[in-house]
RODOVO-996808 format. One line per 2 residues: number of its first residue (from 1); their letters; for each residue x, y, z of C-alpha. Coordinates in Angstrom, 1 decimal. Example, Ala and Ser with C-alpha at 12.3 -4.5 7.8 and 13.67 -1.06 7.14 Angstrom:
<rs>
1	AS	12.3/-4.5/7.8 ~ 13.7/-1.1/7.1 $
</rs>
This chain:
<rs>
1	ED	0.0/0.0/0.0 ~ 1.6/3.2/-1.2 $
3	GG	-1.2/5.7/-0.8 ~ -2.9/4.7/2.5 $
5	GE	-5.3/2.2/0.9 ~ -6.4/4.3/-2.1 $
7	EE	-7.5/2.6/-5.3 ~ -5.7/3.3/-8.5 $
9	GV	-6.7/6.7/-10.0 ~ -6.8/10.1/-8.4 $
11	GG	-8.1/10.3/-4.8 ~ -9.6/6.9/-4.7 $
13	DG	-11.8/7.5/-7.7 ~ -11.2/4.0/-9.1 $
15	PL	-9.8/3.1/-12.5 ~ -9.4/6.1/-14.7 $
17	GL	-10.7/8.4/-12.0 ~ -14.3/8.0/-13.2 $
19	TA	-16.0/6.7/-10.0 ~ -16.8/10.2/-8.8 $
21	AF	-18.1/11.4/-12.1 ~ -20.1/8.3/-13.3 $
23	GA	-20.5/6.0/-10.3 ~ -19.3/2.5/-9.6 $
25	GA	-21.6/1.0/-12.2 ~ -19.8/2.8/-15.0 $
27	VL	-16.4/1.9/-13.7 ~ -17.5/-1.8/-13.4 $
29	AL	-18.7/-1.7/-17.0 ~ -15.4/-0.3/-18.1 $
31	EQ	-13.5/-3.0/-16.2 ~ -15.5/-5.7/-18.0 $
33	TS	-14.7/-4.4/-21.5 ~ -11.6/-4.9/-23.5 $
35	GA	-8.9/-2.2/-23.4 ~ -9.7/-0.8/-26.8 $
37	EA	-13.4/-0.6/-26.1 ~ -12.7/1.0/-22.7 $
39	CA	-10.5/3.6/-24.3 ~ -13.1/4.4/-26.9 $
41	RV	-15.8/4.7/-24.3 ~ -13.6/7.0/-22.2 $
43	RS	-12.8/9.1/-25.2 ~ -16.5/9.5/-26.2 $
45	TE	-17.4/10.2/-22.6 ~ -14.7/12.8/-22.3 $
47	QM	-15.9/14.4/-25.6 ~ -19.5/14.4/-24.3 $
49	LE	-18.4/16.0/-21.0 ~ -16.3/18.6/-22.9 $
51	TM	-19.3/19.4/-25.1 ~ -21.5/19.7/-22.1 $
53	RR	-19.0/22.0/-20.4 ~ -18.8/24.2/-23.5 $
55	VE	-22.6/24.4/-23.8 ~ -22.9/25.4/-20.1 $
57	TL	-20.2/28.0/-20.5 ~ -21.7/29.5/-23.6 $
59	GE	-25.2/29.5/-22.0 ~ -23.9/31.3/-19.0 $
61	AV	-22.1/33.8/-21.3 ~ -25.3/34.5/-23.3 $
63	LA	-27.3/35.0/-20.1 ~ -24.6/37.4/-18.7 $
65	DR	-24.5/39.3/-22.0 ~ -28.2/39.6/-22.1 $
67	AQ	-28.3/41.0/-18.5 ~ -25.6/43.5/-19.5 $
69	VV	-27.6/44.6/-22.5 ~ -30.6/45.2/-20.2 $
71	EL	-28.5/47.3/-17.9 ~ -26.9/49.3/-20.7 $
73	DR	-30.3/49.8/-22.3 ~ -31.7/51.1/-19.0 $
75	RR	-28.8/53.6/-18.8 ~ -29.4/54.6/-22.4 $
77	NV	-33.1/55.3/-21.6 ~ -32.1/57.5/-18.6 $
79	NR	-29.8/59.4/-20.9 ~ -32.5/59.8/-23.5 $
81	EA	-34.8/61.3/-20.8 ~ -32.1/63.7/-19.8 $
83	LA	-31.5/64.8/-23.3 ~ -35.2/65.4/-23.8 $
85	AL	-35.2/67.6/-20.7 ~ -32.3/69.6/-22.1 $
87	RR	-34.2/70.0/-25.4 ~ -37.2/71.4/-23.5 $
89	VE	-35.0/74.0/-21.9 ~ -33.5/74.8/-25.4 $
91	RQ	-37.1/75.5/-26.7 ~ -37.4/78.3/-24.1 $
93	GK	-34.7/80.3/-25.9 ~ -31.1/81.0/-26.0 $
95	VA	-31.1/83.0/-22.7 ~ -32.7/80.2/-20.8 $
97	TE	-30.2/77.7/-22.3 ~ -27.2/79.9/-21.3 $
99	RH	-28.5/80.3/-17.7 ~ -29.4/76.7/-17.3 $
101	KP	-26.8/74.7/-15.4 ~ -28.1/71.2/-14.7 $
103	WV	-26.9/69.0/-11.9 ~ -25.0/66.0/-13.2 $
105	CF	-24.3/62.8/-11.1 ~ -20.8/61.4/-11.5 $
107	GG	-20.0/57.9/-10.3 ~ -23.3/57.7/-8.4 $
109	EA	-21.8/59.6/-5.5 ~ -21.1/63.3/-6.5 $
111	FV	-23.4/65.9/-8.0 ~ -21.9/68.7/-10.0 $
113	RR	-23.4/71.7/-11.8 ~ -22.3/71.8/-15.4 $
115	PH	-23.1/74.2/-18.3 ~ -26.0/73.2/-20.5 $
117	SA	-23.9/72.6/-23.6 ~ -21.2/70.6/-21.8 $
119	TK	-23.9/68.4/-20.2 ~ -25.6/67.8/-23.6 $
121	QM	-22.3/66.9/-25.3 ~ -21.4/64.5/-22.5 $
123	LE	-24.8/62.8/-22.7 ~ -24.7/62.5/-26.5 $
125	AD	-21.2/61.0/-26.3 ~ -22.4/58.6/-23.6 $
127	QK	-25.4/57.6/-25.9 ~ -23.1/56.8/-28.8 $
129	RL	-20.8/54.7/-26.5 ~ -23.8/52.8/-25.1 $
131	DL	-25.2/52.2/-28.6 ~ -21.9/50.7/-29.7 $
133	QI	-21.6/48.5/-26.6 ~ -25.1/47.2/-27.0 $
135	DE	-24.5/46.4/-30.6 ~ -21.3/44.6/-29.8 $
137	LR	-23.0/42.6/-27.1 ~ -26.0/41.7/-29.4 $
139	TG	-23.6/40.5/-32.1 ~ -21.7/38.4/-29.6 $
141	IT	-25.0/36.9/-28.3 ~ -26.0/36.0/-31.8 $
143	KK	-22.6/34.3/-32.4 ~ -22.7/32.5/-29.1 $
145	TS	-26.3/31.3/-29.6 ~ -25.3/30.1/-33.1 $
147	EL	-22.4/28.1/-31.6 ~ -24.8/26.7/-28.9 $
149	CA	-27.2/25.6/-31.6 ~ -24.3/23.9/-33.4 $
151	LD	-23.2/22.1/-30.3 ~ -26.7/21.1/-29.2 $
153	PT	-29.2/21.2/-32.1 ~ -32.1/20.5/-29.8 $
155	IA	-31.8/24.1/-28.6 ~ -33.1/25.5/-31.9 $
157	GG	-35.1/22.4/-32.8 ~ -32.5/21.5/-35.5 $
159	SD	-32.8/24.9/-37.3 ~ -29.8/26.7/-38.7 $
161	VH	-31.5/30.1/-38.5 ~ -28.9/31.5/-36.0 $
163	RS	-26.0/30.5/-38.2 ~ -27.7/32.1/-41.2 $
165	FV	-27.9/35.4/-39.3 ~ -24.2/35.3/-38.3 $
167	EL	-23.1/34.5/-41.9 ~ -25.3/37.2/-43.4 $
169	RG	-24.2/40.0/-41.1 ~ -22.5/42.7/-43.2 $
171	VT	-23.5/41.2/-46.5 ~ -25.3/43.6/-48.8 $
173	GR	-28.3/42.8/-51.0 ~ -26.2/43.4/-54.1 $
175	AI	-23.6/40.8/-53.0 ~ -26.3/38.3/-52.5 $
177	AE	-27.8/39.0/-55.9 ~ -24.4/38.7/-57.5 $
179	QM	-23.9/35.3/-55.8 ~ -27.2/34.1/-57.0 $
181	SV	-26.6/35.2/-60.6 ~ -23.2/33.4/-60.7 $
183	A	-24.7/30.1/-59.4 $
</rs>
């Protein structure tokens, strides 16, 4: 006894370290098969586990990205409301706009009075940045969902719709027409 009574494998997990993952029945079945069959089963099991891990990881990433899109969209709506309030002040005339110094919250902790024009520029720049971030996240969600569907076709009911959207992104109608006329 070299390891205090442990079976072969890591941490007493039996042959090939599979007892913890699949139970004693799976290990017994592997022990009763030939070496080549056992290796093939282990490989297919490892591939299945890797696919399951990848599906789980992609699923979590899609959910996290969706949550981030919701948060960014909420911030974008707040900015849009603030820009609408600034436009209402602008409709009152140039004098009202020059006198208007709205309070702006920085970092959720400090409020600062800023000139109307500087506040408007800051909000418009923030809107553009939020739009870009949301577009990038949505593109990533589409790609990740397509990969999920490729790994597990039951997710989309066997449809390749997601892959089609990923492949068509950035393709113009003219390019599609040209491809169709060549074929």
